[in-house]
C-alpha positions in Angstrom: -12.6 -31.6 -6.5 -15.0 -29.9 -9.0 -14.4 -26.4 -8.3 -10.7 -26.8 -9.4 -11.5 -28.9 -12.2 -12.0 -26.7 -15.4 -15.8 -26.7 -15.6 -15.3 -25.8 -11.7 -13.3 -22.7 -12.4 -15.4 -21.5 -15.0 -18.7 -21.5 -13.2 -16.8 -20.1 -10.1 -15.3 -16.9 -12.6 -19.1 -17.0 -14.1 -20.5 -16.3 -10.4 -17.4 -13.4 -10.2 -18.3 -11.8 -13.3 -22.1 -11.5 -12.1 -20.7 -10.3 -9.1 -18.5 -7.7 -10.8 -21.5 -6.7 -13.1 -23.8 -6.2 -10.3 -21.7 -4.3 -8.0 -20.9 -1.8 -11.2 -24.4 -1.4 -11.6 -24.7 0.7 -8.5 -20.8 1.4 -7.5 -19.3 1.7 -11.3 -19.0 5.1 -13.2 -22.0 6.4 -13.5 -22.9 9.1 -16.2 -23.2 12.6 -14.7 -26.9 12.4 -16.1 -28.5 9.7 -17.7 -32.0 10.8 -19.5 -32.9 7.3 -19.4 -32.4 6.6 -15.7 -31.3 3.2 -16.2 -27.6 4.3 -15.0 -28.2 6.6 -11.7 -27.0 6.5 -8.1 -28.5 4.7 -5.6 -27.1 6.7 -2.8 -23.9 5.8 -0.5 -25.0 3.1 1.8 -26.1 1.3 -1.2 -22.9 2.1 -3.4 -20.3 1.0 -0.2 -22.0 -2.5 -0.4 -22.2 -2.9 -4.7 -18.8 -2.1 -4.4 -18.0 -4.6 -1.4 -20.0 -7.6 -3.8 -17.8 -5.8 -6.8 -14.8 -6.5 -5.0 -15.4 -10.4 -4.4 -17.3 -10.6 -7.5 -13.3 -9.5 -8.8 -11.5 -11.8 -6.2 -13.8 -14.9 -7.2 -12.5 -14.5 -10.9 -9.2 -13.7 -10.5 -9.0 -17.2 -8.2 -10.8 -18.9 -11.1 -9.1 -17.4 -13.8 -5.3 -18.6 -11.9 -7.1 -21.8 -11.4 -8.1 -22.6 -14.9 -4.8 -22.1 -16.0 -3.7 -25.2 -14.2 -7.1 -27.6 -14.6 -6.7 -28.2 -18.3 -9.2 -27.7 -20.7 -9.8 -27.7 -24.6 -9.4 -24.8 -26.5 -13.4 -24.8 -27.3 -13.9 -24.9 -23.6 -11.9 -21.8 -23.2 -13.4 -19.8 -25.3 -16.9 -20.9 -24.3 -15.6 -19.9 -21.0 -14.5 -16.3 -22.1 -18.1 -16.1 -23.7 -19.1 -16.8 -19.9 -17.2 -14.3 -18.3 -17.6 -11.8 -20.4 -21.3 -11.7 -21.0 -22.3 -10.6 -17.2 -20.7 -7.1 -18.6 -21.8 -6.4 -21.5 -24.9 -4.0 -20.8 -23.3 -3.0 -17.5 -22.4 0.6 -17.4 -18.6 1.5 -17.8 -16.2 -0.1 -15.1 -13.2 1.0 -13.6 -12.8 3.5 -15.9 -14.6 7.1 -17.7 -12.8 7.0 -20.3 -15.6 5.9 -22.7 -16.8 9.6 -21.5 -14.4 11.0 -23.3 -14.5 8.8 -26.3 -18.1 9.7 -26.7 -17.5 13.3 -26.2 -14.5 13.5 -28.6 -16.6 12.1 -31.3 -19.1 14.3 -30.7 -16.5 16.9 -30.9 -15.3 15.6 -34.4 -19.1 15.5 -35.6 -19.8 19.5 -34.9 -16.4 20.9 -36.5 -14.4 21.7 -32.9 -10.7 21.2 -32.9 -10.5 18.0 -31.0 -6.6 18.3 -30.7 -6.4 21.8 -29.5 -9.8 21.2 -27.1 -11.0 19.4 -24.2 -14.6 18.3 -24.3 -15.5 21.1 -21.7 -16.3 23.0 -25.2 -19.3 21.0 -26.3 -22.8 22.6 -25.4 -24.1 20.9 -22.2 -27.4 20.6 -23.5 -26.2 19.2 -27.3 -24.8 16.2 -28.8 -22.5 14.5 -26.7 -23.4 17.4 -23.4 -24.1 14.3 -21.1 -20.8 12.5 -21.8 -18.9 15.6 -21.8 -20.6 16.4 -18.2 -19.0 12.7 -17.3 -15.7 13.2 -18.1 -13.3 12.7 -15.4 -11.8 16.1 -14.1 -7.8 15.7 -15.2 -9.8 15.4 -19.0 -12.2 17.9 -19.3 -9.8 20.6 -20.5 -7.5 18.1 -22.5 -7.3 17.6 -26.1 -7.5 14.0 -27.6 -4.2 12.1 -27.4 -5.8 9.6 -29.7 -5.1 8.7 -33.4 -7.9 9.7 -36.3 -8.8 5.9 -36.4 -10.4 6.0 -33.1 -12.2 9.1 -33.9 -13.6 7.7 -36.6 -15.0 5.2 -34.8 -16.1 7.8 -32.1 -17.7 9.9 -34.3 -19.7 7.3 -36.1 -21.1 5.6 -32.5 -22.0 9.0 -32.0 -23.7 10.0 -35.0 -25.8 6.9 -35.0 -26.7 7.2 -31.5 -27.5 11.0 -31.2 -24.6 11.3 -28.4 -27.3 9.2 -25.9 -25.6 8.3 -22.9 -26.6 4.8 -22.6 -26.6 3.7 -26.3 -23.5 5.5 -26.7 -21.7 3.7 -24.5 -22.9 0.7 -25.3 -22.2 1.6 -28.8 -18.4 1.9 -27.8 -18.1 -1.2 -25.8 -19.5 -3.3 -29.0 -16.3 -2.1 -30.7 -14.5 -3.6 -27.4 -16.2 -6.6 -28.1 -15.1 -6.7 -31.8 -11.5 -5.8 -30.6 -11.6 -8.8 -28.6 -12.3 -11.5 -31.1 -9.9 -10.1 -33.1 -7.5 -10.7 -30.3 -8.5 -13.9 -30.0 -8.4 -14.6 -33.7 -5.0 -13.6 -33.5 -3.7 -15.3 -30.3 -4.8 -18.5 -31.5 -3.2 -18.7 -34.8 -0.1 -17.0 -33.1 -0.2 -19.5 -30.3 -0.3 -22.6 -32.7 3.5 -22.2 -33.1 4.1 -20.9 -29.4 5.3 -23.5 -26.6 2.6 -23.5 -24.5 0.0 -23.7 -28.0 -3.5 -22.3 -28.4 -4.8 -22.8 -25.0 -1.8 -21.3 -23.2 -2.1 -17.9 -25.4 -5.9 -17.5 -24.9 -5.0 -18.0 -20.9 -3.0 -15.4 -20.5 -4.2 -13.2 -23.3 -7.8 -13.3 -24.0 -9.0 -15.2 -20.3 -6.8 -12.6 -17.8 -9.1 -10.7 -16.1 -7.1 -7.6 -16.3 -8.5 -7.4 -20.4 -11.8 -8.7 -19.4 -12.4 -5.3 -16.7 -10.9 -2.8 -18.4 -11.2 -3.9 -22.5 -14.5 -5.0 -22.2 -16.0 -3.4 -18.7 -14.1 0.4 -19.1 -13.3 -0.4 -22.8 -10.0 1.1 -23.1 -9.4 1.6 -26.8 -6.5 -0.2 -25.7 -7.9 -3.0 -26.6 -8.5 -2.3 -30.0 -5.3 -1.1 -30.5 -3.5 -4.4 -29.5 -6.1 -6.3 -31.1 -5.2 -4.5 -34.8 -0.9 -4.9 -33.7 -1.3 -8.5 -33.1 -3.4 -8.9 -36.3 -0.9 -7.5 -38.0 2.0 -9.4 -36.7 -0.1 -12.5 -37.7 0.1 -11.5 -41.4 3.1 -10.6 -41.2 4.6 -14.0 -40.3 3.0 -15.8 -42.6 5.7 -14.8 -44.7 4.0 -15.0 -48.2 4.4 -11.8 -50.9 3.8 -8.3 -49.7 2.5 -9.9 -46.4 4.5 -7.9 -44.8 3.0 -4.7 -46.9 -0.3 -6.1 -44.9 0.9 -6.4 -41.8 2.5 -2.8 -41.8 -0.9 -1.9 -42.9 -2.8 -2.9 -39.7 0.2 -1.9 -37.5 -0.6 1.7 -39.6 -4.1 1.3 -38.1 -3.6 0.1 -34.9 -1.0 3.5 -34.4 -3.9 5.9 -35.4 -5.8 4.4 -32.3 -2.8 4.9 -29.9 0.7 5.4 -30.9 2.6 3.0 -29.0 1.6 0.6 -31.5 4.6 2.0 -33.8 6.9 -0.3 -31.8 5.8 -3.6 -33.8 6.9 -2.0 -37.3 10.2 -2.5 -35.2 10.1 -6.0 -35.2 7.6 -6.6 -38.6 11.1 -4.8 -39.9 12.8 -7.6 -38.5 10.3 -10.4 -40.6 10.4 -8.8 -43.6 14.1 -9.2 -43.4 14.7 -12.4 -42.7 12.2 -13.1 -45.7 14.5 -11.8 -48.1 17.4 -13.9 -46.7 18.1 -14.0 -50.8 18.9 -10.6 -51.5 21.7 -8.5 -50.7 22.4 -7.1 -47.4 21.7 -3.6 -48.3 18.5 -5.0 -49.4 17.6 -6.8 -46.4 18.5 -3.9 -44.5 16.3 -1.0 -46.3 13.5 -3.3 -46.4 13.3 -4.3 -43.0 14.2 -0.6 -41.2 12.2 1.6 -44.1 9.4 -0.9 -45.3 7.1 -1.0 -42.4 7.8 2.2 -41.4 6.7 3.7 -45.3 3.8 1.7 -45.0 2.3 2.8 -42.0 3.0 6.3 -42.8 1.2 6.2 -45.7 -1.5 4.6 -44.1 -1.5 7.3 -41.0 -1.4 9.5 -43.8 -4.9 8.6 -45.2 -6.4 8.0 -42.5 -5.9 11.3 -41.4 -6.8 12.9 -44.3 -10.2 11.0 -44.6 -10.9 11.6 -41.0 -10.6 15.2 -41.4 -9.2 15.8 -38.3 -5.7 17.1 -39.2 -2.3 16.1 -38.2 -3.0 17.8 -34.4 -2.5 14.4 -33.6 1.2 14.4 -33.6 1.1 17.0 -30.6 -0.9 15.5 -28.6 1.2 12.3 -28.4 2.4 13.4 -24.6 0.0 15.3 -22.9 -1.3 12.1 -21.0 2.6 12.1 -19.6 1.7 15.7 -17.9 -1.3 13.9 -15.4 0.7 12.3 -12.7 0.4 8.6 -12.3 1.4 6.5 -9.1 2.5 3.5 -10.9 4.9 5.3 -13.3 8.5 4.7 -11.8 9.8 7.5 -13.6 7.2 9.9 -13.1 7.7 9.4 -8.9 11.0 8.9 -9.2 11.0 12.4 -11.1 8.5 14.3 -9.0 10.7 12.9 -5.3 14.3 14.2 -7.3 12.4 17.4 -7.9 10.9 18.3 -4.7 14.3 17.2 -3.7 16.0 19.8 -5.6 13.4 21.9 -4.4 13.9 22.0 -0.4 17.9 21.4 -0.9 18.6 24.5 -3.8 15.0 25.9 -4.4 14.6 25.2 -8.0 11.9 24.5 -9.7 10.6 20.9 -9.7 8.9 20.3 -12.9 11.9 20.5 -15.2 13.8 17.6 -12.6 10.5 15.4 -13.1 10.7 16.2 -16.9 14.4 15.2 -17.4 14.0 11.7 -15.2 10.8 11.0 -17.8 12.8 11.7 -20.8 15.8 9.8 -19.3 13.1 6.7 -18.6 12.0 6.9 -22.3 15.5 7.0 -23.5 16.3 4.0 -21.5 12.7 2.2 -23.0 14.2 3.0 -26.6 17.5 1.4 -26.0 16.3 -1.5 -24.6 14.2 -1.9 -27.3 16.5 -1.1 -29.9 18.3 -3.5 -28.1 15.8 -6.7 -28.1 15.4 -6.1 -32.1 19.2 -6.4 -32.6 18.7 -9.7 -31.2 16.1 -10.6 -32.7 17.6 -9.6 -35.9 20.6 -12.1 -34.9 18.3 -14.9 -34.3 18.5 -14.9 -30.4 14.5 -14.2 -29.9 11.2 -14.6 -31.3 10.2 -11.3 -33.2 6.7 -11.8 -31.6 8.1 -12.3 -27.6 10.7 -10.1 -28.7 7.9 -7.6 -29.4 6.2 -8.4 -26.0 8.8 -7.5 -23.8 9.7 -4.2 -25.7 6.3 -3.4 -24.8 6.7 -4.8 -21.4 9.4 -2.0 -21.1 8.2 1.0 -22.7 5.2 0.7 -20.0 7.4 0.0 -17.2 10.0 3.7 -18.1 7.1 5.6 -19.4 5.8 9.0 -17.8 1.8 7.5 -17.6 1.5 4.1 -16.5 -2.1 2.8 -16.4 -2.8 -0.7 -15.1 -4.3 -1.8 -18.3 -1.3 -0.8 -20.0 0.1 -3.8 -18.8 -2.0 -5.6 -21.2 0.4 -4.2 -24.3 3.0 -6.6 -23.0 0.7 -8.9 -22.2 -1.1 -10.3 -24.6 2.0 -10.2 -26.8 4.1 -12.4 -24.8 1.1 -14.9 -24.3 1.1 -15.1 -27.9 4.5 -15.8 -28.7 4.8 -18.1 -25.3 1.5 -18.9 -24.0 1.8 -20.1 -20.6 5.2 -21.7 -20.9 7.0 -22.0 -17.5 9.3 -18.5 -18.2 10.4 -15.6 -16.0 8.4 -13.2 -18.2 4.8 -15.1 -18.0 5.2 -15.9 -14.3 5.6 -12.1 -13.7 3.0 -10.8 -16.0 0.3 -13.1 -14.6 1.0 -11.9 -11.1 0.5 -8.3 -12.4 -1.9 -9.2 -14.2 -3.7 -10.2 -11.2 -2.6 -7.5 -8.5 -3.2 -4.5 -10.9 -7.0 -5.3 -11.3 -7.6 -4.3 -7.6 -5.1 -0.7 -8.0 -8.4 1.0 -9.4 -12.5 1.0 -8.2 -15.4 -0.2 -9.7 -15.8 3.7 -9.7 -12.8 4.7 -11.7 -10.9 6.3 -8.5 -7.7 5.2 -7.5 -7.9 4.7 -3.5 -5.0 3.9 -1.3 -6.5 0.6 -0.4 -6.6 -0.8 -4.4 -2.6 -0.1 -4.1 -2.5 -2.3 -1.0 -4.7 -4.7 -2.0 -2.7 -4.6 -5.3 0.7 -5.3 -3.2 -1.0 -8.1 -1.1 -2.0 -9.7 -4.0 1.2 -9.5 -5.9 2.9 -11.4 -2.5 0.5 -14.1 -2.7 0.8 -14.7 -5.8 4.6 -15.4 -5.7 4.6 -17.3 -2.2 1.8 -19.4 -4.1 4.0 -20.1 -6.6 7.2 -21.0 -4.2 4.5 -23.7 -2.7 3.5 -25.5 -6.4 6.7 -25.5 -6.7 8.1 -27.3 -3.6 5.1 -29.7 -3.6 6.5 -30.4 -7.3 9.6 -30.9 -5.5 11.5 -28.6 -7.5 12.1 -25.8 -4.9 14.6 -24.1 -7.3 12.3 -23.5 -10.3 8.9 -21.3 -9.6 6.5 -22.9 -12.1 3.7 -21.2 -14.3 0.7 -22.9 -15.2 0.1 -26.2 -16.4 -0.6 -25.3 -19.8 3.0 -25.7 -21.5 2.6 -29.5 -20.0 -0.7 -30.2 -21.5 -0.7 -32.5 -25.1 -3.7 -32.9 -27.4 -6.1 -35.6 -26.4 -8.6 -35.2 -29.4 -10.7 -37.7 -28.3 -11.7 -36.3 -25.1 -11.8 -33.3 -26.8 -9.7 -32.0 -23.4 -6.1 -31.3 -22.9 -4.1 -33.4 -20.4 
């Protein structure tokens, strides 16, 4: 059947991407003011209709992605498909998030000399540089200091300076950075995927063609994409094994940290790689090199980037600001909130300290899991890249603030290590990727029906996997995508 072939899935996905982008022109995260008159509201009726179109397009895109993983395609075909699925979103307004307006406003704050780590975008003059972006920032972030590192603020400042803060070109400038991050991610996935069980094709399918990444990195322009790209590129360099390669890898991870701090987890596993590379040296030398070397290099990068940006070291105190905003996807925040309210009803105590304590316990548990994964990795029981992906997934699961696109931290990294191998982690991440794209509306809101749709997709994904297992005559195994079973067929340009 043509629709189930790689070519058929490609064009079904193109139709889906066009639907997402077309719906976004009306129902996307439109700016509060657009002096160009391009991204403007069209009334409630048109907005509802466009939202339906966007959701239908999203469903086509998810179905095409799922089928593509089973149809069989060459790496070249997959890269071309990625281009086709990305293209419709390039000129669309921000999709599924208003965060890009914060980025532009923070770039304007740096240009104008405001303390971006001491105040929020509300300090900008509404009629001045970045005023339109500041007016478009989501309510929770208007007075919130930037939780991002100076490397990202340098880029945001450059975009704002080049575009004069004019909302449409400024947003498209940030999308250009997001597309560059996607290209770097593809480069890293291909190189790491060559040594993975699923190969390059599997890594690209799960890590780059993933609708969660396309919607939130290309469509929403979240800087998580840049963090992931720099982090993975650093791991690629560290794994080459040459003299000083771990240093170059640590430099890139240091830059990733100066976009968003969770990239620091990668230093632990680059340390394992560096320690293994020094196998002929005394144990003390390997331990010191592995534990201290990457951290010292990344720390030097952080200091240098901060001094170059001129924003000061305020980023050290703003890393927890995101945790002050409750998100329903955070298990520890939900549990802490429930226990806090219970304590308030029973003991008449303040619920906030209880919630904070549960959040801290969650982070402590995440750190313990990360340390355990690093220990297993150091003893040769886990591949460093796979362990890094699992560590990032654990950090997301137990963080006080969780957004759907945070899952990409672990998804892309696990993809790099395993491709689309039939493994429990890959199956879980694939189903969650398909489900979480529904949690956020094109306007950036998180409606109740979004969670209901995500739950339905989760159940449907599990049932589909089980049905495929039964059809394959292996009811005890839930298979992942077919990419792990493909072998090269150069003469046909496809994988079989």
